[in-house]
C-alpha positions as CSV (number, residue, x, y, z in Angstrom):
1,M,35.5,-78.2,-23.4
2,K,34.1,-74.6,-24.5
3,I,31.7,-73.5,-21.4
4,G,29.6,-70.4,-22.0
5,I,27.3,-68.8,-19.8
6,V,24.8,-66.5,-19.2
7,G,24.1,-64.1,-16.3
8,S,27.1,-62.4,-14.2
9,G,25.9,-62.2,-10.8
10,I,27.4,-64.0,-8.3
11,S,26.3,-67.6,-9.8
12,G,27.6,-66.9,-13.2
13,L,30.6,-65.6,-11.4
14,G,30.8,-68.2,-9.2
15,A,30.3,-71.1,-11.7
16,A,32.8,-69.7,-14.7
17,Y,35.5,-69.4,-11.7
18,Y,35.4,-72.6,-10.7
19,L,35.1,-74.0,-14.0
20,K,38.1,-73.1,-15.4
21,T,40.1,-72.9,-12.1
22,R,39.6,-76.0,-11.0
23,Y,38.1,-78.1,-13.9
24,G,40.3,-76.7,-16.6
25,H,37.6,-75.7,-18.7
26,D,36.8,-72.2,-21.0
27,V,34.6,-70.1,-20.7
28,E,32.6,-67.3,-21.6
29,I,30.2,-64.7,-19.9
30,F,26.8,-63.2,-21.3
31,E,25.4,-60.1,-19.1
32,K,22.5,-57.8,-20.9
33,N,23.4,-55.4,-18.2
34,D,26.9,-52.8,-18.7
35,Y,28.4,-53.9,-15.4
36,V,29.3,-57.1,-14.1
37,G,28.5,-58.8,-11.3
38,G,24.4,-58.8,-11.0
39,H,22.4,-57.6,-7.1
40,T,26.7,-56.6,-6.5
41,N,26.9,-53.6,-7.7
42,T,28.8,-50.9,-5.6
43,I,28.1,-47.1,-6.6
44,E,30.6,-44.6,-6.0
45,V,29.2,-41.4,-5.2
46,E,31.8,-38.2,-4.8
47,E,31.7,-36.3,-1.5
48,E,34.1,-33.2,-1.0
49,G,36.8,-34.9,-3.5
50,R,36.1,-38.2,-2.6
51,I,35.3,-41.6,-3.8
52,I,32.8,-43.2,-1.5
53,P,32.3,-46.6,-2.2
54,V,28.0,-47.0,-1.7
55,D,27.1,-51.0,-1.9
56,T,23.0,-51.2,-3.2
57,G,22.5,-54.7,-3.3
58,F,24.9,-57.9,-2.3
59,I,25.7,-55.8,1.3
60,V,26.6,-58.5,4.8
61,F,28.0,-61.4,5.4
62,N,29.1,-63.9,7.7
63,E,31.4,-66.9,8.5
64,R,28.6,-69.4,10.3
65,T,26.2,-69.6,6.6
66,Y,28.7,-68.5,4.4
67,P,30.9,-71.5,4.6
68,E,31.5,-70.8,0.4
69,L,31.9,-67.3,0.2
70,I,34.6,-66.9,3.0
71,G,36.5,-70.0,1.2
72,L,36.0,-67.8,-1.9
73,F,37.3,-64.7,-0.5
74,A,40.0,-66.5,1.6
75,E,41.3,-67.2,-1.9
76,L,41.1,-64.0,-3.4
77,D,42.3,-62.1,-0.2
78,V,39.3,-60.5,0.0
79,Q,39.5,-57.9,2.5
80,S,36.7,-57.3,5.5
81,Q,35.3,-55.5,8.3
82,E,32.8,-56.5,11.4
83,S,29.3,-54.6,10.5
84,D,26.0,-54.2,12.4
85,M,23.5,-55.9,11.6
86,S,20.4,-53.8,14.1
87,F,17.3,-53.6,12.8
88,S,14.4,-50.9,13.2
89,V,10.6,-50.7,12.9
90,W,8.6,-47.3,11.7
91,N,5.2,-47.9,11.7
92,L,3.4,-45.0,9.6
93,R,-0.1,-46.8,10.6
94,N,0.3,-46.4,14.2
95,G,3.3,-44.2,15.2
96,L,5.6,-46.9,16.5
97,Q,9.1,-46.9,16.6
98,W,11.4,-49.2,17.9
99,S,15.7,-50.2,17.3
100,G,16.9,-52.7,18.6
101,I,19.9,-51.2,19.8
102,G,19.7,-51.7,23.2
103,K,17.4,-50.1,26.1
104,G,18.2,-46.9,24.3
105,G,16.5,-48.0,21.1
106,L,13.8,-50.3,22.1
107,F,12.0,-47.3,24.0
108,A,12.7,-44.7,21.6
109,Q,9.3,-43.5,22.4
110,K,9.2,-43.4,26.1
111,R,5.8,-43.7,26.4
112,N,6.5,-47.7,25.1
113,I,7.3,-47.9,28.7
114,I,4.1,-48.0,29.8
115,N,2.3,-49.4,26.8
116,P,1.2,-53.1,27.7
117,R,0.5,-53.4,23.5
118,Y,3.7,-52.9,22.6
119,L,5.1,-54.5,26.1
120,S,3.0,-57.8,24.9
121,M,4.9,-57.8,22.3
122,L,8.6,-57.7,23.4
123,M,7.1,-60.6,25.4
124,E,5.8,-62.3,22.6
125,A,8.9,-61.9,20.8
126,K,10.4,-63.8,23.5
127,R,8.5,-66.4,23.5
128,F,8.6,-66.6,19.4
129,F,12.0,-67.0,19.6
130,D,11.8,-69.9,21.9
131,E,9.0,-72.0,20.6
132,G,10.7,-71.3,17.4
133,A,14.0,-73.1,18.1
134,R,12.1,-76.0,19.7
135,D,9.0,-76.2,16.8
136,I,11.7,-75.8,13.7
137,E,12.1,-79.9,12.9
138,G,8.4,-80.6,13.5
139,L,6.9,-78.4,11.4
140,H,4.7,-80.1,8.0
141,P,6.9,-79.0,4.7
142,D,3.4,-77.1,3.6
143,L,2.8,-75.0,6.4
144,S,2.9,-71.6,6.4
145,I,4.3,-68.6,8.5
146,G,1.7,-67.2,8.3
147,Q,-0.9,-70.6,9.3
148,Y,2.1,-70.7,12.4
149,L,1.6,-67.5,14.1
150,K,-2.5,-67.7,13.9
151,E,-2.9,-71.5,15.1
152,R,0.2,-70.4,17.9
153,G,-1.5,-67.5,19.1
154,Y,0.6,-64.9,18.3
155,S,-1.4,-61.3,18.7
156,R,-2.1,-59.1,15.4
157,Y,0.1,-56.5,17.1
158,F,3.6,-58.7,17.3
159,C,2.9,-59.8,13.8
160,D,2.9,-56.2,11.8
161,N,5.2,-54.6,14.4
162,F,7.6,-57.4,14.6
163,L,8.2,-60.2,13.3
164,V,6.4,-60.0,9.3
165,P,7.9,-56.7,9.0
166,M,11.6,-58.6,10.3
167,A,11.0,-61.3,8.0
168,S,9.8,-58.7,4.9
169,A,13.4,-57.0,5.2
170,V,15.2,-59.6,4.9
171,W,13.4,-60.7,2.2
172,S,12.9,-58.0,1.0
173,T,9.0,-59.4,0.2
174,P,6.0,-58.1,1.2
175,M,4.2,-58.7,4.2
176,Q,1.2,-59.9,3.3
177,D,3.2,-62.2,0.9
178,M,5.8,-63.4,3.7
179,L,3.4,-64.5,5.2
180,D,3.2,-67.7,2.5
181,F,6.8,-68.3,3.6
182,P,7.4,-72.1,5.0
183,A,7.9,-71.7,8.5
184,G,10.2,-74.7,8.5
185,S,12.0,-72.8,6.1
186,L,11.6,-69.5,8.4
187,L,12.5,-70.7,11.6
188,R,15.9,-72.7,10.5
189,F,16.6,-69.6,8.2
190,F,16.6,-67.8,11.4
191,K,18.5,-70.5,14.3
192,N,20.9,-70.1,11.1
193,H,21.6,-66.7,11.2
194,G,21.5,-66.4,15.0
195,M,18.3,-64.4,14.7
196,L,15.9,-66.8,17.3
197,D,18.7,-65.2,19.8
198,I,18.4,-62.5,22.5
199,E,21.7,-62.2,22.4
200,R,22.7,-61.9,19.0
201,T,25.7,-64.3,18.6
202,V,26.8,-64.0,14.8
203,V,29.2,-61.6,13.3
204,W,28.3,-59.6,10.4
205,R,30.6,-59.0,8.0
206,T,31.3,-56.5,4.8
207,V,33.7,-56.6,2.4
208,V,36.3,-53.3,2.5
209,G,36.4,-50.9,-0.5
210,G,32.6,-52.4,-1.4
211,S,31.4,-55.1,-2.4
212,W,32.9,-54.8,-6.1
213,S,35.9,-55.1,-4.6
214,Y,35.4,-59.2,-5.0
215,V,34.3,-59.2,-8.4
216,R,38.1,-57.8,-10.1
217,A,39.7,-59.5,-7.6
218,L,37.9,-62.6,-9.5
219,R,38.2,-61.1,-12.8
220,E,41.3,-60.7,-12.3
221,R,42.8,-64.5,-11.1
222,A,40.9,-65.9,-13.4
223,G,41.0,-64.0,-16.6
224,L,37.4,-64.3,-17.5
225,T,36.3,-63.8,-20.9
226,I,33.4,-61.4,-21.1
227,H,30.8,-59.9,-23.0
228,S,28.8,-57.5,-21.4
229,G,25.5,-55.4,-22.6
230,N,25.3,-57.9,-24.7
231,P,21.7,-60.0,-23.9
232,V,21.2,-63.2,-24.8
233,L,18.5,-63.6,-27.2
234,S,17.8,-67.8,-27.2
235,V,19.8,-70.6,-26.0
236,E,18.8,-74.0,-27.5
237,R,20.2,-77.3,-27.3
238,N,21.7,-80.0,-29.8
239,E,23.8,-83.3,-30.4
240,N,26.8,-80.7,-29.5
241,G,25.9,-79.0,-26.6
242,A,24.0,-76.0,-26.8
243,T,24.2,-72.0,-28.9
244,I,24.3,-69.2,-27.8
245,K,22.6,-66.7,-29.4
246,T,22.6,-62.4,-29.0
247,S,22.4,-59.7,-31.7
248,S,25.6,-60.3,-32.7
249,D,26.1,-64.0,-33.5
250,T,25.7,-67.6,-32.3
251,R,28.1,-69.1,-31.0
252,Q,28.5,-73.4,-30.4
253,F,29.3,-74.6,-26.5
254,D,29.4,-77.8,-25.2
255,A,27.3,-77.3,-22.2
256,V,25.7,-74.2,-20.8
257,I,24.6,-72.9,-17.9
258,L,22.4,-70.2,-17.1
259,A,22.8,-68.2,-14.4
260,C,19.7,-66.3,-14.6
261,H,16.5,-65.7,-13.1
262,S,14.0,-68.8,-13.3
263,D,11.8,-67.2,-15.9
264,Q,14.7,-65.8,-17.9
265,A,16.4,-69.6,-17.8
266,A,12.6,-70.6,-19.6
267,R,12.1,-67.7,-21.5
268,I,15.8,-67.7,-23.8
269,Y,15.9,-72.0,-23.6
270,T,14.2,-72.5,-26.5
271,N,14.1,-75.8,-26.5
272,I,13.3,-76.5,-22.7
273,P,11.4,-79.6,-21.6
274,S,8.4,-79.3,-20.9
275,E,9.7,-80.7,-16.9
276,H,12.0,-78.3,-17.0
277,R,9.6,-75.3,-17.9
278,S,7.0,-76.6,-15.1
279,I,9.4,-76.7,-12.3
280,L,10.8,-73.1,-13.0
281,S,7.8,-71.8,-12.9
282,N,7.3,-72.7,-9.5
283,F,9.9,-69.6,-8.8
284,K,8.0,-66.0,-8.9
285,Y,10.3,-62.7,-8.2
286,Q,9.3,-59.7,-7.6
287,P,10.4,-56.5,-8.5
288,N,12.6,-54.0,-6.1
289,Q,13.9,-50.6,-6.6
290,A,16.4,-49.8,-5.1
291,I,16.9,-45.4,-4.4
292,L,20.8,-44.8,-2.9
293,H,20.1,-41.4,-1.1
294,S,20.8,-38.9,1.9
295,D,18.3,-37.7,2.6
296,E,17.4,-38.1,6.0
297,K,13.7,-37.6,6.1
298,A,13.4,-42.0,4.8
299,M,14.4,-42.8,8.1
300,P,12.7,-43.0,11.7
301,P,11.4,-38.9,13.3
302,R,13.5,-40.5,16.4
303,K,17.3,-40.5,15.8
304,R,17.8,-43.4,18.6
305,A,15.2,-45.8,16.1
306,W,17.9,-45.5,13.6
307,A,19.5,-48.7,12.8
308,S,21.2,-50.4,10.2
309,W,18.1,-52.6,9.0
310,N,15.1,-50.0,8.9
311,F,11.3,-51.6,8.4
312,K,8.6,-48.7,7.1
313,V,5.0,-49.8,6.5
314,T,2.2,-47.0,5.8
315,E,-1.9,-47.3,6.7
316,D,-2.6,-48.7,3.3
317,E,0.5,-50.9,3.7
318,R,3.2,-49.6,1.6
319,T,6.4,-51.0,2.9
320,C,9.8,-49.6,2.3
321,T,13.3,-51.3,4.1
322,V,15.9,-48.4,3.9
323,Y,19.7,-49.1,4.8
324,W,22.0,-47.2,6.5
325,M,25.4,-47.4,4.8
326,N,27.4,-45.4,6.9
327,K,26.8,-48.2,9.5
328,L,26.3,-50.9,7.8
329,Q,29.8,-50.6,5.6
330,N,31.9,-48.1,7.9
331,L,31.2,-45.0,6.1
332,H,33.2,-42.8,8.5
333,L,36.4,-44.7,7.8
334,R,36.4,-43.5,3.8
335,G,35.8,-40.1,4.7
336,A,32.0,-39.8,4.3
337,S,30.6,-36.7,6.7
338,K,27.0,-37.3,5.2
339,N,24.9,-39.7,5.8
340,Y,24.2,-42.7,2.8
341,M,20.4,-44.2,2.2
342,V,19.6,-47.7,-0.1
343,S,16.4,-47.2,0.4
344,I,14.2,-50.6,-1.1
345,N,10.8,-49.2,-2.7
346,E,10.6,-46.0,-1.1
347,F,7.2,-44.4,-0.6
348,Q,8.3,-41.2,0.7
349,D,8.9,-38.2,-1.8
350,L,13.2,-37.9,-1.8
351,N,14.7,-34.4,-2.5
352,E,16.2,-35.1,-5.9
353,N,19.6,-33.5,-5.6
354,K,20.5,-35.9,-2.6
355,V,19.3,-39.2,-5.1
356,H,22.1,-40.5,-6.2
357,K,21.4,-43.7,-8.0
358,I,17.9,-45.6,-9.2
359,I,18.2,-48.9,-9.9
360,D,15.8,-52.3,-10.2
361,Y,16.2,-55.5,-9.0
362,E,14.3,-58.4,-8.7
363,H,14.0,-61.0,-5.4
364,P,12.9,-64.4,-5.9
365,L,9.5,-64.9,-3.6
366,F,9.2,-68.3,-1.4
367,D,6.4,-69.8,-0.3
368,V,6.0,-73.9,0.2
369,Q,5.6,-74.3,-4.0
370,A,8.5,-72.6,-4.8
371,V,10.9,-74.4,-2.1
372,N,9.4,-77.5,-2.4
373,S,10.9,-77.8,-6.0
374,Q,14.2,-76.6,-4.9
375,K,15.1,-80.3,-5.4
376,D,13.9,-80.9,-8.9
377,L,16.1,-78.2,-9.7
378,L,19.5,-80.7,-8.3
379,R,18.1,-83.0,-10.2
380,I,17.4,-81.9,-13.3
381,N,20.8,-80.3,-13.2
382,L,22.2,-83.4,-13.7
383,E,20.8,-84.2,-17.3
384,G,22.8,-81.2,-19.2
385,P,23.9,-80.2,-21.5
386,V,22.4,-77.6,-20.2
387,H,21.8,-76.5,-16.6
388,Y,20.9,-73.7,-13.9
389,C,21.6,-71.7,-11.0
390,G,20.4,-68.8,-8.8
391,A,20.2,-67.8,-5.1
392,Y,16.7,-69.6,-5.4
393,F,17.5,-72.6,-5.7
394,R,17.9,-72.0,-1.6
395,Y,17.4,-68.6,0.3
396,G,18.3,-66.4,-2.3
397,F,20.9,-64.9,-0.5
398,H,24.8,-64.6,-2.2
399,E,25.6,-68.0,-0.5
400,D,23.1,-69.5,-2.3
401,G,24.2,-68.4,-5.2
402,L,27.4,-69.4,-5.0
403,W,26.3,-72.8,-4.2
404,S,24.3,-73.2,-6.8
405,G,27.4,-71.6,-9.0
406,L,29.8,-74.4,-7.7
407,K,27.1,-77.3,-8.2
408,A,25.6,-76.2,-11.8
409,A,29.3,-76.2,-12.1
410,A,30.0,-80.0,-10.8
411,A,27.2,-80.6,-13.1
412,V,28.8,-79.7,-15.8
413,D,31.8,-80.6,-15.8
414,E,30.2,-84.5,-14.9
415,S,28.3,-84.1,-17.1
416,L,30.6,-83.9,-20.1
417,Q,32.6,-86.5,-18.4
418,R,29.8,-88.8,-19.2
419,K,29.9,-88.1,-22.3
420,E,33.4,-88.5,-23.6
421,A,33.8,-92.0,-22.0
422,A,30.2,-92.8,-23.8
423,A,32.1,-91.6,-26.9
424,L,35.1,-94.4,-26.5
């Protein structure tokens, strides 16, 4: 059967790979960008004749909570190496700087050794780890993390300088919006990823040579047909399946997978069922600008406060997460002599001569309504002939995108088998 897929991020690539290699279908992918991979976007930076591959979207994974990705990488023989997932906060409102790298990082500012508010924050962090691990299963699904913190009496100082910055960095979400995240989902994610442990037990890894290495391997292994730089104008279901219309032509497929953001799917699917539109509308997105650069002034002033993930917030609550790519990707092994950073929504004026690439991304926002709607996505995906997938099906990360792509591939194959059986 012929399957059309809109979008070449991990969800679309994963669905296409398994539809072709596991189920034996013919697959075509349509991608609006001039590159394939979505948030798997490695940029090559030249440094003194050397090429340094720096990731700007998908960077890290682990063996505990990324089983589908681990399986795919093993099948494709993708090589990886250990990474570092340390975290820091630089609060420009009160001048606080700290990182989680040992006592030197926690007390990057020596005055905090006798700062009662800071010491109390560290005690609250220990309390949050203990209480959060106990509370996970007993929380009402409609309780937000903001309500949870308020009900349990956590201080504003702890929220503003520890927990909310950490969660905001993980989900690339503004601090105020982060407070609407369902408490149970956040605590469950933190526990599964070892983030409720003082001693972090999860080993994080990064793809050798940049994440685009797995995209190349996947494309070569499956021999996929991909139309890049070819935005889809509309998708329309009919009695024979569904059509995909681009600026150049209209093609008929037995089934179509919309492996794009939920709002994009609802926009291009012209005769979408009203229930589908209603469910997809519960998922919103946050535009985020990523800047790949070498300007160290974006990092905390105190070098001891530098970490792999660096969260900073201004007096007017503008926020930015700066990824220190040398530490995340072990770029010294590639011969890098400069420090490379990726800033998400940078508010400082960077030296334009040190800026290598600017990329616009969007990340899903999760509130109680969105999380409660996820179960409906799997249900409507069984219908066909138009199916959906994307990281918004779960937590918004690479594993979630791949997982949803595999679910969509299975749903497509099952739907087509039912259709064939009914025609006999």
